[in-house]
Every structure is written in structure tokens, then in C-alpha cells.
C-alpha positions in Angstrom: 0.0 0.0 0.0 2.8 2.4 0.9 4.7 1.6 -2.3 1.7 2.7 -4.3 0.2 5.5 -2.2 3.0 6.8 0.0 3.2 10.1 -1.9 -0.5 10.6 -2.2 -2.3 13.4 -0.5 -5.1 12.5 1.9 -7.8 12.7 -0.7 -6.0 10.3 -3.0 -5.2 7.9 -0.1 -8.9 7.8 0.6 -9.6 6.8 -3.0 -6.9 4.1 -2.9 -8.4 2.8 0.3 -11.8 2.6 -1.3 -10.3 0.8 -4.3 -8.6 -1.8 -2.0 -12.0 -2.1 -0.2 -13.8 -2.8 -3.5 -11.3 -5.6 -4.3 -11.9 -7.2 -0.8 -8.3 -6.5 0.3 -7.5 -7.4 3.9 -8.0 -3.9 5.5 -8.2 -2.6 9.1 -11.7 -2.5 10.6 -12.6 1.2 10.1 -16.2 2.3 10.8 -18.1 4.4 8.3 -18.1 7.2 10.8 -14.3 7.1 11.2 -13.9 7.2 7.4 -16.3 10.0 6.8 -15.6 12.2 9.9 -11.9 11.5 10.8 -10.9 10.6 7.2 -9.3 7.4 8.5 -7.8 5.0 5.9 -5.6 2.0 5.8 -2.7 4.5 5.8 -3.5 5.4 9.4 -2.8 1.8 10.5 0.1 -0.7 10.5 0.4 -4.4 11.0 1.8 -5.2 14.5 4.7 -7.6 14.0 3.8 -9.7 17.1 0.0 -10.0 16.8 -0.2 -9.7 13.0 -3.2 -7.4 13.6 -3.9 -3.9 12.3 -3.1 -1.2 14.8 -3.7 2.5 14.6 -0.6 4.7 14.4 -0.6 6.6 17.7 1.9 9.2 18.8 3.8 8.6 22.0 2.8 10.6 25.1 4.2 14.1 24.9 6.1 15.3 28.0 6.6 19.1 28.0 10.2 20.2 28.5 11.2 22.0 31.7 12.1 25.1 29.7 9.5 25.9 27.1 10.5 27.8 24.0 7.4 27.8 21.8 9.3 27.9 18.5 11.2 24.8 19.5 8.3 22.6 20.7 8.1 19.3 18.9 4.8 17.5 19.6 4.5 14.0 18.1 1.6 13.2 15.8 0.5 10.1 14.0 2.2 11.4 10.9 5.5 12.1 12.7 5.3 8.7 14.4 5.0 7.0 11.0 7.8 9.0 9.5 10.1 8.3 12.5 9.3 4.6 12.3 10.4 4.5 8.6 13.5 6.5 9.2 14.4 4.4 12.2 14.0 1.1 10.2 16.1 2.5 7.4 18.8 3.8 9.8 18.8 0.4 11.5 19.7 -1.6 8.4 22.9 -3.6 8.7 26.0 -1.7 7.5 27.0 -4.6 5.3 24.1 -5.7 3.1 25.9 -8.6 1.5 29.2 -9.9 2.9 30.2 -12.1 -0.1 29.7 -9.3 -2.6 31.0 -6.7 -0.2 27.9 -4.5 -0.6 27.4 -1.6 1.7 23.9 -0.9 2.8 22.1 2.2 1.6 20.8 3.7 4.8 19.9 7.2 3.6 16.4 8.7 3.9 15.1 11.6 1.9 11.9 13.3 3.2 9.9 15.2 0.6 6.9 17.5 0.9 5.8 21.0 0.5 6.6 23.8 2.9 5.2 23.3 6.4 4.7 19.5 6.1 6.9 18.8 9.2 9.9 17.3 7.4 12.4 19.1 9.7 10.3 18.5 12.8 10.2 14.8 12.0 14.0 14.6 11.6 14.5 16.6 14.8 12.2 14.3 16.8 14.2 11.3 15.4 17.6 13.0 16.2 16.5 13.9 19.8 16.5 10.2 20.6 20.1 9.7 19.6 22.5 8.5 22.3 24.8 11.5 22.2 27.8 9.4 23.3 27.5 7.4 20.1 25.9 9.8 17.6 26.2 13.4 16.7 23.8 15.6 14.7 24.5 18.7 12.5 21.5 20.6 11.2 21.8 22.6 7.9 18.6 24.1 6.5 18.0 24.3 2.8 14.9 25.8 1.2 13.6 27.0 -2.1 15.4 30.2 -1.5 18.8 28.5 -1.0 21.3 29.1 -3.8 25.1 28.5 -3.9 25.6 32.2 -3.6 23.8 32.6 -0.3 24.7 29.3 1.3 
């Protein structure tokens, strides 16, 4: 489902969900009210590895920092939880993908989306969980206004 609809906007994800539904695909049990009011689709769920059942993506409980700087607040959402899960799985791939062929794993992630779609926030939430004794993080912002002359 993600390979076909990962880049879709909400409206198109809903159409793809309805298409899957019309083909009797194994989908999560979403009530008509949840679909019409909350716009829930199969993209709001994942299959739990242990139980093999559909589970709703839910953000972890947010604990406010001791010192609050409004512009630096990062509050997890279902979308950020999904993105963080994918980034974490890619980052967790083994360094050597194939020992006999001496292939190095490709562990890079590129987040795409329009302005204000929480790409930077998602990466910052992921990076905030780094063990600082093992990992460092350097932030460089690029935007549509970034050119070689002003960088």
C-alpha cells in the first residue's frame, strides 16, 4: 500500500483505500463514521509484528520540557510517528548488506513534501532520541530560497 500510495495526499489515499476495499483486500476495521468524519484510511494503520493485527498509528505521550521555547516545541503526531518509524528502520539496516559481494547498505532517507509538512520536525524528533555518546547531529537548512551564492 505504501509503495503505491506513500506520496498521495489525503484525498488520494482515501480513493486508494476505497479501491482496495472494492477488491476485498484485507484492510483494518474502520467504521463508516471514522472514514467520513476522521478521514481514517488504511494509511493510518500498520500491522503489528507480534500479533499480525492492524493497529492505529498513535503518537507517544508528549512530556513538556522543563524550559519551554514555543518555537522549539516538537509534539509527536500520527504522521510524525509513521515517518520516525520508517526513518528508524532504514537507519537500523545492517551496515554490510551482503558480505560475499562486499555491498554496503544504503541507509539514507530523503523526506519530501511542501513547505510546512513537518519534514524538519520529524527529523529533529528522530535525532532527539540519539545517544549523544554514540551519535552526533548537525543541522543545515535548505529551502527553495537556498542558492550556492547565499549558502
